[in-house]
A tleap script that builds the chain and sets N, CA, C and O, in Angstrom:
source leaprc.protein.ff14SB
mol = sequence {
  NMET SER ASN THR SER PRO LEU GLN ASN VAL
  HIE LEU PHE ASP ALA ARG GLY VAL ALA LYS
  ARG PHE ARG HIE ALA ALA ILE PHE GLY ALA
  LEU LYS SER LEU GLN PRO GLY GLU THR MET
  ARG PHE VAL ASN ASP HIE ASP PRO ILE PRO
  LEU LEU ALA GLN ILE ARG GLN THR PHE GLY
  ASP ALA VAL SER LEU GLU TYR LEU ARG ARG
  ASP PRO GLY GLU VAL VAL LEU ASP PHE SER
  VAL ILE CGLY
}
set mol.1.N position { -77.137 -5.649 -30.657 }
set mol.1.CA position { -76.924 -4.474 -29.835 }
set mol.1.C position { -77.397 -3.238 -30.580 }
set mol.1.O position { -76.600 -2.346 -30.871 }
set mol.2.N position { -78.634 -3.180 -30.880 }
set mol.2.CA position { -79.149 -2.080 -31.680 }
set mol.2.C position { -79.104 -0.741 -30.966 }
set mol.2.O position { -78.982 0.293 -31.623 }
set mol.3.N position { -79.198 -0.723 -29.640 }
set mol.3.CA position { -79.199 0.548 -28.911 }
set mol.3.C position { -77.806 0.966 -28.470 }
set mol.3.O position { -77.676 1.812 -27.585 }
set mol.4.N position { -76.776 0.406 -29.053 }
set mol.4.CA position { -75.414 0.742 -28.660 }
set mol.4.C position { -74.637 1.270 -29.864 }
set mol.4.O position { -73.564 0.763 -30.189 }
set mol.5.N position { -75.175 2.272 -30.510 }
set mol.5.CA position { -74.521 2.834 -31.684 }
set mol.5.C position { -73.231 3.524 -31.300 }
set mol.5.O position { -73.112 4.037 -30.188 }
set mol.6.N position { -72.245 3.548 -32.215 }
set mol.6.CA position { -70.967 4.180 -31.893 }
set mol.6.C position { -71.123 5.684 -31.664 }
set mol.6.O position { -71.845 6.363 -32.394 }
set mol.7.N position { -70.454 6.178 -30.667 }
set mol.7.CA position { -70.469 7.599 -30.342 }
set mol.7.C position { -69.040 8.082 -30.215 }
set mol.7.O position { -68.119 7.291 -30.012 }
set mol.8.N position { -68.865 9.376 -30.335 }
set mol.8.CA position { -67.548 9.957 -30.139 }
set mol.8.C position { -67.134 9.757 -28.675 }
set mol.8.O position { -67.951 9.903 -27.766 }
set mol.9.N position { -65.874 9.428 -28.464 }
set mol.9.CA position { -65.309 9.218 -27.121 }
set mol.9.C position { -65.860 7.984 -26.405 }
set mol.9.O position { -65.772 7.888 -25.181 }
set mol.10.N position { -66.431 7.034 -27.168 }
set mol.10.CA position { -66.893 5.773 -26.600 }
set mol.10.C position { -66.002 4.671 -27.144 }
set mol.10.O position { -65.875 4.502 -28.357 }
set mol.11.N position { -65.382 3.916 -26.230 }
set mol.11.CA position { -64.427 2.874 -26.603 }
set mol.11.C position { -64.981 1.515 -26.199 }
set mol.11.O position { -65.320 1.297 -25.036 }
set mol.12.N position { -65.069 0.614 -27.151 }
set mol.12.CA position { -65.626 -0.713 -26.904 }
set mol.12.C position { -64.636 -1.600 -26.158 }
set mol.12.O position { -63.456 -1.660 -26.504 }
set mol.13.N position { -65.130 -2.288 -25.131 }
set mol.13.CA position { -64.363 -3.309 -24.421 }
set mol.13.C position { -65.256 -4.539 -24.335 }
set mol.13.O position { -66.182 -4.586 -23.525 }
set mol.14.N position { -64.978 -5.530 -25.170 }
set mol.14.CA position { -65.758 -6.761 -25.185 }
set mol.14.C position { -65.021 -7.798 -24.342 }
set mol.14.O position { -64.056 -8.412 -24.798 }
set mol.15.N position { -65.485 -7.983 -23.114 }
set mol.15.CA position { -64.820 -8.878 -22.170 }
set mol.15.C position { -64.943 -10.341 -22.582 }
set mol.15.O position { -64.190 -11.186 -22.098 }
set mol.16.N position { -65.874 -10.642 -23.460 }
set mol.16.CA position { -66.063 -12.039 -23.875 }
set mol.16.C position { -64.844 -12.576 -24.607 }
set mol.16.O position { -64.654 -13.791 -24.678 }
set mol.17.N position { -64.017 -11.693 -25.152 }
set mol.17.CA position { -62.828 -12.121 -25.875 }
set mol.17.C position { -61.559 -12.131 -25.037 }
set mol.17.O position { -60.471 -12.373 -25.560 }
set mol.18.N position { -61.689 -11.871 -23.746 }
set mol.18.CA position { -60.526 -11.827 -22.848 }
set mol.18.C position { -60.599 -13.051 -21.932 }
set mol.18.O position { -61.653 -13.352 -21.371 }
set mol.19.N position { -59.484 -13.745 -21.786 }
set mol.19.CA position { -59.443 -14.913 -20.897 }
set mol.19.C position { -59.899 -14.503 -19.494 }
set mol.19.O position { -59.525 -13.440 -18.998 }
set mol.20.N position { -60.697 -15.343 -18.870 }
set mol.20.CA position { -61.288 -15.002 -17.564 }
set mol.20.C position { -60.250 -14.622 -16.520 }
set mol.20.O position { -60.499 -13.746 -15.692 }
set mol.21.N position { -59.099 -15.264 -16.547 }
set mol.21.CA position { -58.099 -14.962 -15.520 }
set mol.21.C position { -57.488 -13.574 -15.683 }
set mol.21.O position { -56.874 -13.060 -14.747 }
set mol.22.N position { -57.647 -12.955 -16.863 }
set mol.22.CA position { -57.099 -11.619 -17.113 }
set mol.22.C position { -58.152 -10.522 -17.155 }
set mol.22.O position { -57.807 -9.344 -17.244 }
set mol.23.N position { -59.418 -10.880 -17.092 }
set mol.23.CA position { -60.500 -9.894 -17.313 }
set mol.23.C position { -60.447 -8.711 -16.366 }
set mol.23.O position { -60.443 -7.563 -16.810 }
set mol.24.N position { -60.406 -8.972 -15.070 }
set mol.24.CA position { -60.472 -7.846 -14.125 }
set mol.24.C position { -59.288 -6.908 -14.299 }
set mol.24.O position { -59.464 -5.690 -14.288 }
set mol.25.N position { -58.095 -7.446 -14.458 }
set mol.25.CA position { -56.921 -6.594 -14.653 }
set mol.25.C position { -57.052 -5.776 -15.932 }
set mol.25.O position { -56.699 -4.596 -15.953 }
set mol.26.N position { -57.552 -6.387 -16.991 }
set mol.26.CA position { -57.720 -5.675 -18.265 }
set mol.26.C position { -58.779 -4.583 -18.150 }
set mol.26.O position { -58.608 -3.487 -18.684 }
set mol.27.N position { -59.858 -4.882 -17.458 }
set mol.27.CA position { -60.938 -3.900 -17.287 }
set mol.27.C position { -60.448 -2.707 -16.473 }
set mol.27.O position { -60.695 -1.560 -16.843 }
set mol.28.N position { -59.752 -2.972 -15.360 }
set mol.28.CA position { -59.250 -1.875 -14.534 }
set mol.28.C position { -58.205 -1.063 -15.293 }
set mol.28.O position { -58.170 0.162 -15.174 }
set mol.29.N position { -57.361 -1.725 -16.063 }
set mol.29.CA position { -56.388 -1.003 -16.879 }
set mol.29.C position { -57.057 -0.103 -17.894 }
set mol.29.O position { -56.628 1.031 -18.110 }
set mol.30.N position { -58.107 -0.607 -18.515 }
set mol.30.CA position { -58.841 0.197 -19.503 }
set mol.30.C position { -59.506 1.392 -18.833 }
set mol.30.O position { -59.458 2.502 -19.363 }
set mol.31.N position { -60.127 1.180 -17.675 }
set mol.31.CA position { -60.777 2.289 -16.975 }
set mol.31.C position { -59.761 3.355 -16.552 }
set mol.31.O position { -60.037 4.550 -16.653 }
set mol.32.N position { -58.602 2.926 -16.086 }
set mol.32.CA position { -57.574 3.881 -15.656 }
set mol.32.C position { -57.016 4.690 -16.824 }
set mol.32.O position { -56.490 5.785 -16.624 }
set mol.33.N position { -57.126 4.165 -18.029 }
set mol.33.CA position { -56.590 4.880 -19.193 }
set mol.33.C position { -57.578 5.891 -19.774 }
set mol.33.O position { -57.201 6.696 -20.626 }
set mol.34.N position { -58.825 5.864 -19.330 }
set mol.34.CA position { -59.819 6.805 -19.850 }
set mol.34.C position { -59.574 8.210 -19.309 }
set mol.34.O position { -59.144 8.396 -18.170 }
set mol.35.N position { -59.859 9.182 -20.152 }
set mol.35.CA position { -59.771 10.595 -19.782 }
set mol.35.C position { -61.171 11.099 -19.437 }
set mol.35.O position { -62.158 10.505 -19.871 }
set mol.36.N position { -61.276 12.177 -18.669 }
set mol.36.CA position { -62.599 12.742 -18.380 }
set mol.36.C position { -63.381 12.988 -19.673 }
set mol.36.O position { -62.854 13.525 -20.647 }
set mol.37.N position { -64.630 12.586 -19.652 }
set mol.37.CA position { -65.487 12.737 -20.821 }
set mol.37.C position { -65.502 11.511 -21.727 }
set mol.37.O position { -66.323 11.428 -22.640 }
set mol.38.N position { -64.608 10.561 -21.486 }
set mol.38.CA position { -64.580 9.341 -22.286 }
set mol.38.C position { -65.406 8.243 -21.616 }
set mol.38.O position { -65.618 8.248 -20.403 }
set mol.39.N position { -65.862 7.310 -22.441 }
set mol.39.CA position { -66.704 6.212 -21.983 }
set mol.39.C position { -66.161 4.895 -22.502 }
set mol.39.O position { -65.726 4.798 -23.649 }
set mol.40.N position { -66.191 3.885 -21.648 }
set mol.40.CA position { -65.880 2.524 -22.070 }
set mol.40.C position { -67.196 1.767 -22.146 }
set mol.40.O position { -67.890 1.613 -21.142 }
set mol.41.N position { -67.534 1.299 -23.333 }
set mol.41.CA position { -68.720 0.476 -23.515 }
set mol.41.C position { -68.304 -0.970 -23.287 }
set mol.41.O position { -67.555 -1.545 -24.077 }
set mol.42.N position { -68.791 -1.542 -22.216 }
set mol.42.CA position { -68.389 -2.854 -21.732 }
set mol.42.C position { -69.441 -3.890 -22.122 }
set mol.42.O position { -70.626 -3.720 -21.833 }
set mol.43.N position { -69.000 -4.962 -22.779 }
set mol.43.CA position { -69.894 -6.043 -23.186 }
set mol.43.C position { -69.431 -7.317 -22.496 }
set mol.43.O position { -68.241 -7.631 -22.492 }
set mol.44.N position { -70.377 -8.051 -21.910 }
set mol.44.CA position { -70.048 -9.272 -21.195 }
set mol.44.C position { -71.169 -10.286 -21.381 }
set mol.44.O position { -72.262 -9.939 -21.829 }
set mol.45.N position { -70.893 -11.534 -21.034 }
set mol.45.CA position { -71.898 -12.579 -21.172 }
set mol.45.C position { -72.749 -12.760 -19.911 }
set mol.45.O position { -73.679 -13.567 -19.903 }
set mol.46.N position { -72.436 -12.016 -18.853 }
set mol.46.CA position { -73.209 -12.057 -17.615 }
set mol.46.C position { -73.120 -10.709 -16.905 }
set mol.46.O position { -72.268 -9.882 -17.229 }
set mol.47.N position { -73.999 -10.500 -15.944 }
set mol.47.CA position { -74.008 -9.262 -15.167 }
set mol.47.C position { -72.872 -9.322 -14.143 }
set mol.47.O position { -72.896 -10.170 -13.251 }
set mol.48.N position { -71.884 -8.440 -14.257 }
set mol.48.CA position { -70.687 -8.529 -13.409 }
set mol.48.C position { -70.837 -7.810 -12.069 }
set mol.48.O position { -70.080 -6.885 -11.776 }
set mol.49.N position { -71.781 -8.218 -11.277 }
set mol.49.CA position { -72.100 -7.514 -10.032 }
set mol.49.C position { -70.896 -7.398 -9.087 }
set mol.49.O position { -70.663 -6.309 -8.562 }
set mol.50.N position { -70.118 -8.468 -8.843 }
set mol.50.CA position { -68.933 -8.290 -7.969 }
set mol.50.C position { -67.925 -7.297 -8.555 }
set mol.50.O position { -67.318 -6.524 -7.814 }
set mol.51.N position { -67.746 -7.313 -9.869 }
set mol.51.CA position { -66.845 -6.368 -10.527 }
set mol.51.C position { -67.330 -4.935 -10.327 }
set mol.51.O position { -66.522 -4.037 -10.087 }
set mol.52.N position { -68.630 -4.716 -10.423 }
set mol.52.CA position { -69.176 -3.367 -10.247 }
set mol.52.C position { -68.882 -2.841 -8.843 }
set mol.52.O position { -68.585 -1.659 -8.672 }
set mol.53.N position { -68.964 -3.707 -7.849 }
set mol.53.CA position { -68.640 -3.299 -6.483 }
set mol.53.C position { -67.165 -2.930 -6.367 }
set mol.53.O position { -66.824 -1.960 -5.690 }
set mol.54.N position { -66.288 -3.690 -7.019 }
set mol.54.CA position { -64.856 -3.381 -6.994 }
set mol.54.C position { -64.575 -2.059 -7.699 }
set mol.54.O position { -63.750 -1.273 -7.234 }
set mol.55.N position { -65.248 -1.811 -8.805 }
set mol.55.CA position { -65.067 -0.550 -9.534 }
set mol.55.C position { -65.520 0.617 -8.673 }
set mol.55.O position { -64.833 1.635 -8.595 }
set mol.56.N position { -66.665 0.480 -8.031 }
set mol.56.CA position { -67.175 1.560 -7.164 }
set mol.56.C position { -66.206 1.808 -6.013 }
set mol.56.O position { -65.962 2.955 -5.641 }
set mol.57.N position { -65.653 0.730 -5.446 }
set mol.57.CA position { -64.712 0.870 -4.333 }
set mol.57.C position { -63.424 1.563 -4.783 }
set mol.57.O position { -62.867 2.374 -4.043 }
set mol.58.N position { -62.950 1.250 -5.984 }
set mol.58.CA position { -61.697 1.805 -6.483 }
set mol.58.C position { -61.850 3.228 -6.998 }
set mol.58.O position { -61.018 4.086 -6.701 }
set mol.59.N position { -62.895 3.487 -7.760 }
set mol.59.CA position { -63.037 4.775 -8.444 }
set mol.59.C position { -64.038 5.717 -7.793 }
set mol.59.O position { -64.044 6.910 -8.094 }
set mol.60.N position { -64.884 5.205 -6.910 }
set mol.60.CA position { -65.897 6.047 -6.272 }
set mol.60.C position { -66.802 6.698 -7.299 }
set mol.60.O position { -67.259 6.050 -8.241 }
set mol.61.N position { -67.055 7.973 -7.113 }
set mol.61.CA position { -67.946 8.711 -8.006 }
set mol.61.C position { -67.254 9.228 -9.260 }
set mol.61.O position { -67.888 9.895 -10.077 }
set mol.62.N position { -65.973 8.937 -9.429 }
set mol.62.CA position { -65.243 9.408 -10.611 }
set mol.62.C position { -65.643 8.647 -11.873 }
set mol.62.O position { -65.396 9.110 -12.987 }
set mol.63.N position { -66.262 7.476 -11.697 }
set mol.63.CA position { -66.726 6.679 -12.833 }
set mol.63.C position { -68.208 6.391 -12.635 }
set mol.63.O position { -68.609 5.843 -11.608 }
set mol.64.N position { -69.006 6.757 -13.610 }
set mol.64.CA position { -70.430 6.442 -13.556 }
set mol.64.C position { -70.704 5.222 -14.424 }
set mol.64.O position { -69.914 4.896 -15.311 }
set mol.65.N position { -71.815 4.553 -14.171 }
set mol.65.CA position { -72.165 3.414 -15.006 }
set mol.65.C position { -73.636 3.478 -15.379 }
set mol.65.O position { -74.480 3.948 -14.616 }
set mol.66.N position { -73.911 2.990 -16.575 }
set mol.66.CA position { -75.281 2.943 -17.078 }
set mol.66.C position { -75.461 1.641 -17.850 }
set mol.66.O position { -74.694 1.335 -18.763 }
set mol.67.N position { -76.482 0.882 -17.472 }
set mol.67.CA position { -76.817 -0.323 -18.217 }
set mol.67.C position { -77.508 0.070 -19.521 }
set mol.67.O position { -78.464 0.845 -19.508 }
set mol.68.N position { -77.032 -0.457 -20.636 }
set mol.68.CA position { -77.689 -0.278 -21.920 }
set mol.68.C position { -78.484 -1.522 -22.308 }
set mol.68.O position { -79.499 -1.441 -22.999 }
set mol.69.N position { -78.005 -2.657 -21.853 }
set mol.69.CA position { -78.666 -3.936 -22.120 }
set mol.69.C position { -78.358 -4.857 -20.944 }
set mol.69.O position { -77.231 -4.911 -20.452 }
set mol.70.N position { -79.379 -5.571 -20.514 }
set mol.70.CA position { -79.228 -6.490 -19.374 }
set mol.70.C position { -80.026 -7.750 -19.653 }
set mol.70.O position { -80.997 -8.058 -18.962 }
set mol.71.N position { -79.601 -8.468 -20.675 }
set mol.71.CA position { -80.292 -9.677 -21.115 }
set mol.71.C position { -79.466 -10.902 -20.743 }
set mol.71.O position { -78.247 -10.803 -20.603 }
set mol.72.N position { -80.110 -12.051 -20.580 }
set mol.72.CA position { -79.341 -13.279 -20.358 }
set mol.72.C position { -78.376 -13.506 -21.523 }
set mol.72.O position { -78.794 -13.522 -22.681 }
set mol.73.N position { -77.112 -13.678 -21.225 }
set mol.73.CA position { -76.111 -13.927 -22.256 }
set mol.73.C position { -75.484 -12.688 -22.849 }
set mol.73.O position { -74.483 -12.798 -23.557 }
set mol.74.N position { -76.034 -11.501 -22.587 }
set mol.74.CA position { -75.430 -10.260 -23.081 }
set mol.74.C position { -75.796 -9.081 -22.174 }
set mol.74.O position { -76.958 -8.699 -22.033 }
set mol.75.N position { -74.763 -8.540 -21.581 }
set mol.75.CA position { -74.909 -7.348 -20.737 }
set mol.75.C position { -74.005 -6.276 -21.327 }
set mol.75.O position { -72.837 -6.522 -21.627 }
set mol.76.N position { -74.567 -5.079 -21.490 }
set mol.76.CA position { -73.809 -3.951 -22.046 }
set mol.76.C position { -73.935 -2.778 -21.073 }
set mol.76.O position { -75.036 -2.355 -20.723 }
set mol.77.N position { -72.795 -2.270 -20.652 }
set mol.77.CA position { -72.771 -1.125 -19.735 }
set mol.77.C position { -71.848 -0.049 -20.300 }
set mol.77.O position { -70.874 -0.348 -20.992 }
set mol.78.N position { -72.164 1.178 -20.000 }
set mol.78.CA position { -71.255 2.285 -20.279 }
set mol.78.C position { -70.641 2.741 -18.964 }
set mol.78.O position { -71.354 3.076 -18.018 }
set mol.79.N position { -69.315 2.752 -18.911 }
set mol.79.CA position { -68.578 3.329 -17.779 }
set mol.79.C position { -68.028 4.658 -18.285 }
set mol.79.O position { -67.266 4.691 -19.251 }
set mol.80.N position { -68.411 5.745 -17.639 }
set mol.80.CA position { -67.972 7.069 -18.072 }
set mol.80.C position { -67.162 7.734 -16.968 }
set mol.80.O position { -67.506 7.673 -15.788 }
set mol.81.N position { -66.068 8.376 -17.397 }
set mol.81.CA position { -65.227 9.107 -16.456 }
set mol.81.C position { -65.783 10.520 -16.328 }
set mol.81.O position { -65.946 11.238 -17.314 }
set mol.82.N position { -66.064 10.891 -15.100 }
set mol.82.CA position { -66.613 12.210 -14.817 }
set mol.82.C position { -65.496 13.233 -14.842 }
set mol.82.O position { -64.446 13.025 -14.235 }
set mol.83.N position { -65.711 14.318 -15.530 }
set mol.83.CA position { -64.678 15.342 -15.650 }
set mol.83.C position { -64.794 16.338 -14.596 }
set mol.83.O position { -64.000 17.278 -14.544 }
savepdb mol mol.pdb
quit
């Protein structure tokens, strides 16, 4: 993950270490705990397209997303809370 250097107000969430049955609840909990201006750097082993739709439905435009890496076996996204 060479293009994912640590930044201020960026919090890593590596979903690969969370049991699948708890992932969505953990991800939503993490997003709800972010303050405006903070970012959750999300790492997963696949592109979570259904999850992205759920996030958009729940948070609308209050959370933006940006793909940093979209490779087979490793997807990295930044979810940022808009202030």
